[in-house]
C-alpha positions in Angstrom: -27.7 -25.5 31.7 -29.1 -28.9 31.2 -27.4 -31.4 28.8 -29.8 -34.1 29.5 -30.3 -36.1 26.1 -33.6 -37.1 27.1 -35.0 -33.9 28.0 -38.6 -33.2 26.1 -39.9 -29.6 26.3 -43.7 -29.0 26.1 -43.8 -25.3 25.0 -47.5 -25.0 25.9 -50.9 -26.7 25.8 -54.7 -26.3 25.4 -55.8 -28.2 28.3 -55.5 -27.8 32.2 -52.5 -30.3 32.9 -49.6 -32.3 31.1 -50.7 -35.7 32.8 -51.1 -37.7 29.6 -47.9 -36.3 28.0 -46.1 -36.8 31.3 -47.1 -40.4 31.5 -46.1 -41.3 28.0 -42.8 -39.3 28.2 -41.7 -40.3 31.7 -43.1 -44.1 31.3 -40.4 -44.4 28.5 -37.6 -43.2 30.7 -37.2 -39.5 29.4 -37.8 -36.3 31.3 -40.6 -33.7 30.7 -40.3 -30.1 31.2 -43.2 -27.9 30.9 -43.3 -24.3 29.8 -46.3 -21.9 30.3 -49.7 -23.3 29.5 -50.6 -20.2 27.2 -48.6 -20.0 23.9 -45.5 -17.6 24.9 -43.7 -15.3 22.5 -41.0 -16.6 20.3 -38.4 -15.1 22.6 -39.4 -16.7 25.6 -39.7 -20.2 23.7 -36.3 -19.5 22.2 -35.0 -19.0 25.9 -36.7 -22.2 27.4 -35.1 -24.1 24.6 -31.6 -22.7 25.3 -31.9 -23.4 29.0 -33.3 -26.9 28.8 -31.2 -28.0 25.7 -34.1 -30.5 24.8 -33.7 -33.5 22.7 -37.5 -33.0 21.7 -39.9 -30.2 21.6 -43.5 -30.8 21.9 -45.7 -27.7 20.9 -49.4 -26.8 20.7 -49.5 -23.0 19.4 -46.4 -21.5 20.8 -44.1 -20.5 17.9 -41.0 -22.7 17.5 -38.7 -20.5 15.5 -35.3 -21.0 13.7 -33.7 -19.7 16.6 -35.4 -22.2 18.8 -34.1 -25.0 16.8 -30.9 -23.6 16.7 -30.5 -23.1 20.1 -29.8 -26.8 21.2 -27.6 -29.3 19.6 -29.6 -32.1 21.4 -32.7 -31.6 19.2 -33.9 -34.6 17.4 -37.9 -34.0 16.8 -40.4 -30.8 16.9 -43.6 -32.7 17.6 -46.9 -30.6 16.7 -49.8 -31.4 19.0 -52.1 -30.7 16.2 -52.1 -30.9 12.5 -51.0 -27.5 10.9 -47.0 -26.6 11.0 -47.6 -22.6 10.6 -46.0 -22.5 14.1 -43.0 -24.3 13.2 -39.6 -23.3 11.3 -40.1 -26.6 9.2 -37.2 -25.4 6.9 -34.9 -24.8 9.8 -35.5 -28.1 11.4 -35.0 -29.8 8.0 -31.8 -28.1 7.6 -30.4 -29.2 11.1 -31.6 -32.9 10.8 -34.4 -32.5 13.0 -37.6 -34.5 12.3 -40.9 -32.7 12.4 -44.3 -34.6 13.1 -47.8 -33.7 13.5 -51.1 -35.7 14.4 -53.1 -35.7 11.1 -55.9 -38.2 12.0 -57.0 -37.4 15.7 -59.8 -35.0 15.0 -61.4 -35.9 11.6 -64.8 -36.4 12.9 -64.9 -33.3 15.4 -63.5 -30.8 12.9 -65.9 -32.1 10.0 -68.8 -32.2 12.8 -68.0 -28.6 13.8 -68.1 -27.6 9.8 -71.3 -29.1 9.5 -72.6 -27.7 12.6 -72.0 -24.2 11.5 -73.8 -24.9 8.3 -76.8 -26.2 10.1 -76.7 -23.4 12.4 -77.0 -21.2 9.6 -79.3 -22.8 7.3 -81.8 -23.2 10.4 -81.1 -19.7 12.1 -80.2 -21.4 15.6 -77.8 -18.9 16.7 -79.8 -15.9 15.5 -83.0 -17.2 16.9 -81.6 -18.2 20.3 -80.4 -14.7 20.8 -83.8 -13.3 19.8 -85.6 -15.5 22.3 -83.2 -14.6 25.0 -83.5 -10.8 24.1 -87.5 -11.3 24.8 -88.6 -11.4 21.1 -90.6 -14.0 19.9 -91.2 -13.6 16.1 -91.4 -16.9 14.1 -92.7 -14.8 11.1 -89.1 -13.1 10.9 -87.2 -16.4 10.5 -85.4 -16.6 7.1 -84.2 -19.9 6.9 -82.7 -22.4 4.3 -83.1 -26.0 3.3 -79.9 -27.6 3.1 -80.7 -30.2 0.5 -81.4 -27.5 -2.1 -77.8 -25.8 -1.6 -74.6 -26.4 -3.0 -71.8 -26.7 -0.7 -68.2 -26.2 -1.9 -65.3 -27.6 0.0 -61.9 -26.2 -0.5 -59.5 -29.3 0.4 -60.5 -32.8 0.2 -58.1 -34.5 2.5 -59.3 -36.6 5.5 -61.2 -33.7 7.1 -62.5 -32.3 4.1 -63.6 -35.8 2.6 -65.4 -36.4 6.1 -67.2 -32.9 5.7 -68.1 -33.9 2.2 -69.7 -37.1 3.1 -71.7 -35.7 6.0 -73.2 -33.0 4.0 -74.1 -35.3 1.0 -75.9 -37.6 3.6 -78.0 -34.5 4.6 -78.9 -34.1 1.0 -76.7 -31.2 -0.3 -74.9 -31.1 -3.4 -71.2 -30.8 -2.8 -68.3 -30.1 -5.0 -64.5 -29.7 -3.9 -61.5 -27.9 -5.0 -57.9 -29.4 -4.0 -54.5 -29.5 -5.4 -54.3 -33.1 -4.8 -57.5 -35.2 -5.4 -57.6 -38.3 -3.6 -58.1 -41.5 -5.8 -61.4 -41.8 -4.5 -63.4 -38.4 -4.0 -66.5 -40.0 -2.7 -68.6 -38.9 -6.0 -67.5 -35.2 -5.1 -66.8 -33.5 -8.3 -63.4 -31.5 -8.3 -63.5 -28.2 -10.0 -61.3 -25.0 -9.9 -61.4 -22.6 -7.0 -62.9 -19.8 -9.0 -66.0 -22.4 -10.3 -66.2 -23.4 -6.7 -66.7 -19.9 -5.3 -69.2 -18.8 -8.0 -71.4 -22.0 -7.8 -71.7 -22.4 -3.9 -74.2 -21.3 -1.4 -71.7 -22.4 1.4 -68.1 -22.4 1.0 -66.1 -24.5 3.6 -62.3 -24.1 4.0 -60.2 -27.2 5.0 -56.9 -26.1 3.5 -53.6 -25.8 5.5 -51.8 -22.2 6.0 -48.9 -21.9 3.9 -47.3 -18.9 1.8 -49.3 -19.8 -1.2 -52.5 -20.1 0.9 -52.3 -16.9 3.0 -55.3 -14.8 2.1 -56.7 -17.4 -0.2 -60.0 -15.8 0.3 -59.8 -12.2 -0.4 -61.7 -9.4 -2.0 -61.8 -11.0 -5.3 -62.9 -14.1 -4.1 -65.5 -13.0 -1.8 -67.0 -11.3 -4.8 -67.1 -14.3 -6.9 -69.4 -16.0 -4.1 -73.2 -15.7 -4.8 -75.0 -13.0 -2.7 -76.1 -14.2 0.6 -73.8 -17.0 0.6 -72.1 -18.4 3.9 -68.1 -18.7 4.3 -67.0 -21.4 6.9 -63.4 -21.3 7.9 -62.3 -24.3 10.3 -58.6 -24.6 9.4 -56.4 -21.5 10.0 -57.5 -17.7 10.4 -54.9 -16.7 7.8 -56.6 -18.2 4.9 -59.1 -15.6 5.1 -58.4 -11.6 4.8 -60.4 -10.4 7.5 -60.7 -6.8 6.4 -62.2 -8.2 3.0 -64.6 -10.3 5.0 -65.8 -7.3 7.2 -66.0 -5.4 4.0 -68.3 -7.9 2.0 -70.5 -8.3 5.2 -70.7 -4.3 5.4 -71.7 -4.3 1.8 -74.4 -6.9 2.6 -73.0 -9.3 0.1 -72.1 -12.2 2.1 -74.7 -13.6 4.0 -72.8 -15.0 6.9 -69.7 -16.6 8.2 -68.8 -19.3 10.7 -65.5 -18.9 12.1 -63.6 -21.2 14.5 -60.3 -19.5 13.6 -59.1 -15.7 13.3 -55.9 -14.2 12.0 -55.0 -12.7 15.3 -56.1 -15.1 17.8 -57.3 -14.4 20.3 -58.4 -11.0 19.5 -61.8 -10.8 18.0 -62.5 -7.7 15.6 -65.1 -5.8 17.0 -66.6 -5.2 13.4 -67.3 -9.1 12.9 -69.6 -9.0 16.1 -71.7 -6.4 14.4 -73.5 -8.6 12.1 -76.0 -11.3 13.4 -75.0 -13.7 10.4 -71.5 -14.2 12.0 -71.0 -17.2 14.2 -67.5 -17.6 16.0 -66.2 -20.2 18.3 -62.8 -20.1 19.8 -60.6 -22.6 18.0 -62.4 -25.6 19.3 -63.1 -27.6 16.3 -60.6 -30.2 17.2 -61.9 -30.6 20.6 -63.7 -33.6 22.4 -63.1 -35.6 25.4 -61.9 -38.3 23.0 -59.9 -36.3 20.4 -58.0 -34.4 22.9 -56.6 -37.5 24.7 -55.7 -39.1 21.4 -53.8 -36.2 20.4 -51.7 -35.7 23.3 -50.9 -39.7 23.4 -50.0 -39.8 19.7 -47.6 -36.8 19.7 -45.9 -37.7 22.8 -45.5 -41.4 21.5 -43.9 -39.9 18.1 -41.6 -38.2 20.4 -40.7 -41.3 22.3 -40.2 -43.2 18.9 -37.7 -40.8 17.5 -35.8 -40.5 20.8 -35.5 -44.5 20.6 -34.2 -44.3 17.2 -37.5 -45.6 15.8 -39.2 -44.3 12.5 -42.0 -41.9 13.2 -45.4 -42.7 11.9 -46.3 -38.9 10.6 -42.9 -37.3 9.6 -43.8 -34.1 7.8 -40.1 -33.2 6.6 -37.1 -35.2 5.1 -34.1 -33.9 7.3 -31.1 -33.6 5.5 -28.7 -34.8 8.0 -30.4 -38.3 8.8 -27.1 -39.8 10.1 -27.0 -37.2 12.8 -29.7 -38.7 14.9 -30.1 -42.0 13.2 -33.6 -41.3 12.1 -34.6 -42.4 8.4 -35.8 -39.8 6.3 
């Protein structure tokens, strides 16, 4: 069993190598151990932590359980290579005096661009038209297109990314409303309404909310029924925000006009029923990705690890560890 106080475990990654993380971690004098590239099971991660006794865990999508956090006395930080924390047992980390960090500002432009891109693909019929032409059909008279500037777009969650999406849609002429539990001081001219009012009044609904116990299946059968007939639902946040069975039922009933999904409840499994509807667009959880954003993400998360291991304050702490004196990190 390795007891190196400077070991950093990279549980998984969504890119070909660990060169960026390694350069930052080893450049600061620490040791990087890479787990399997694809997200492993909780049991595998638990075992890796028990074997290597890391002082830090860098994780992309792999689950970092309470068991994993308890498997090493050295642990000082769990750093998420991303924004959401639903794959990390944050409460267990907090109880053990372990800092949890994320990178909330690395893909604002990419995710908001992706959301707007899905909306434009739907209003202009780009995906359906491309499929038709590839199948040998040239039927311009069959197009059923929409004018974006005549639509109301509802943004659920008005944080960094939601605000960027709202601004871009407004620049394209759409009317935008938002629902958010914590409205920013400057909403950019976007009216804040209740979720039910947003759903009932929006031709397009875009989800920019974190996945928590309170937001799981935020959009279910009741919420979908509130949406106008023919409306579009876009989810670029977390698959668990949407009840997939309810979504499929709404599509099957002809109520919902389409869906733009970058995330699914059980990735990478894609429900066959979703693929039956031409108005459904699915991308493989890539809204965050660009040549620039991925490098920013990897470097920023690794730099947070270095800060904490050096006894410095992280930039983006997501919890307040209860035993701060254990590792000398301010809460």
